[in-house]
Every structure is written in C-alpha cells, then in structure tokens.
C-alpha positions as CSV (number, residue, x, y, z in Angstrom):
1,M,-38.6,13.4,40.0
2,S,-38.7,14.1,43.4
3,D,-35.8,15.9,43.4
4,L,-36.6,18.3,40.6
5,S,-38.2,22.0,40.9
6,A,-41.6,22.3,40.2
7,E,-40.9,23.7,37.1
8,D,-38.4,21.4,35.7
9,A,-40.5,18.2,36.6
10,K,-43.0,20.1,34.6
11,I,-40.8,20.2,31.1
12,V,-40.2,16.2,31.9
13,T,-43.8,15.7,32.2
14,L,-44.3,17.7,28.8
15,A,-41.7,15.8,27.0
16,R,-42.8,12.2,28.3
17,A,-46.3,13.2,27.6
18,T,-45.3,14.4,24.0
19,R,-42.9,11.3,23.3
20,A,-46.3,9.2,24.6
21,R,-48.8,11.1,22.3
22,T,-46.7,10.5,19.0
23,G,-45.3,7.4,19.7
24,A,-41.8,8.8,18.7
25,A,-38.7,8.0,19.7
26,E,-37.9,10.9,21.7
27,G,-40.1,13.7,23.4
28,A,-38.7,17.2,24.5
29,A,-39.2,20.7,26.0
30,V,-38.0,23.7,26.8
31,R,-38.8,26.4,29.2
32,D,-37.5,29.8,27.7
33,T,-36.4,32.9,29.9
34,D,-40.1,34.4,29.6
35,G,-41.6,31.1,31.3
36,R,-43.2,29.7,28.2
37,T,-42.4,26.1,27.3
38,Y,-41.8,24.3,24.0
39,A,-42.8,20.9,23.8
40,A,-42.2,18.3,20.7
41,S,-41.2,14.8,19.5
42,T,-38.7,13.9,17.2
43,V,-39.1,14.1,13.2
44,A,-38.5,11.3,11.2
45,L,-39.6,11.8,7.6
46,P,-37.8,11.1,4.4
47,S,-36.6,14.2,3.4
48,L,-36.8,15.8,7.2
49,G,-34.9,14.2,10.2
50,L,-35.1,16.5,13.8
51,S,-34.1,15.3,17.1
52,A,-37.1,16.3,20.1
53,L,-34.7,18.6,21.3
54,Q,-34.3,20.1,18.4
55,V,-37.8,21.1,16.9
56,A,-38.3,22.3,20.9
57,V,-35.6,24.8,20.7
58,A,-36.8,25.5,16.9
59,M,-40.3,26.1,18.3
60,A,-39.0,28.3,20.6
61,V,-36.7,30.5,18.4
62,S,-39.6,31.3,16.0
63,S,-41.4,32.1,19.0
64,G,-39.1,34.8,19.7
65,A,-37.4,33.7,22.4
66,P,-34.9,35.4,24.3
67,G,-33.2,32.7,26.0
68,L,-33.8,29.1,27.5
69,E,-33.8,28.6,31.3
70,A,-33.6,24.6,31.0
71,A,-34.2,21.7,28.7
72,A,-35.7,18.1,29.0
73,V,-35.0,15.2,26.6
74,V,-37.4,11.7,27.2
75,T,-35.2,9.1,25.3
76,T,-34.6,5.3,25.6
77,A,-31.1,6.2,24.6
78,D,-28.1,6.7,27.3
79,E,-27.7,10.2,26.5
80,A,-29.4,13.4,24.5
81,D,-28.3,13.8,21.0
82,A,-25.7,16.2,20.3
83,L,-27.3,18.4,17.5
84,G,-29.9,18.7,20.0
85,V,-27.4,19.9,23.4
86,A,-25.9,22.3,20.8
87,A,-28.8,24.0,19.8
88,V,-30.0,24.3,23.3
89,H,-26.2,25.9,24.3
90,D,-26.1,28.1,20.9
91,L,-29.3,29.7,22.6
92,T,-28.1,29.9,25.9
93,A,-24.8,28.4,26.9
94,A,-25.7,27.5,30.5
95,A,-29.3,26.2,30.1
96,P,-29.1,22.4,32.3
97,I,-30.4,19.7,29.9
98,L,-32.4,17.0,31.9
99,V,-32.3,13.8,29.9
100,A,-34.7,11.1,31.4
101,D,-35.8,7.8,30.6
102,P,-39.1,7.0,29.6
103,S,-40.4,6.4,33.1
104,G,-39.2,10.1,33.7
105,A,-36.2,8.9,36.5
106,I,-33.6,11.5,35.7
107,R,-30.4,9.8,34.1
108,S,-28.2,13.0,33.6
109,R,-28.0,17.0,33.4
110,V,-25.8,18.4,31.0
C-alpha cells in the first residue's frame, strides 16, 4: 500500500479490518466528499444478498453523503462485483475503486 495516499490506505485498511472482523467474503469502505468513511461487509442472508461495496454505498447515501471521493473493496475475487461498481458510479461517476486482495495488495483500480 506504499503507493497509496494516506486517505486511500485508510479505506483499504478499514475494508480489510471489516472483512476480518466479520469473517465475510468481502469488506469494503468508501470515503465521501465530506471526508467521512463508511465500512461494510458482505450481507448474505436467505432473503437479502448484497456485496460489501453495495452496503458501504448504501450506508453513505443513507447518511446523506453528497458524493464519493473513493472506494476500496477487499476480496479474493479477481475484480469488484459489477453491481457494487455501478452503485459507486451512480453516486459519483469518476470515483476510483481500489480492488485489493486480503493482504491489502492492490490488484486493480476501476
């Protein structure tokens, strides 16, 4: 994570910690344009399934976030889920999404 800004490293760390704490498939965090952060994990219930990125965006929106500066998702998958990416870009089309493996190594930027 040495090539990341301190703020981007923070959201990757939050995503990793949330994933580890809950034992979920994914952890995600977003930073809104006011500098607030929201961290979430995958929701996998019989009646509700959301990716960690979708939950983090929903938390930001429900808290009144005017837009997003950046997002991060920690996953074993090769890429962020399409619906999570769409949710981030629905709120702010140009917001970068960092995709990291469980160790925090950045795999890609969307």
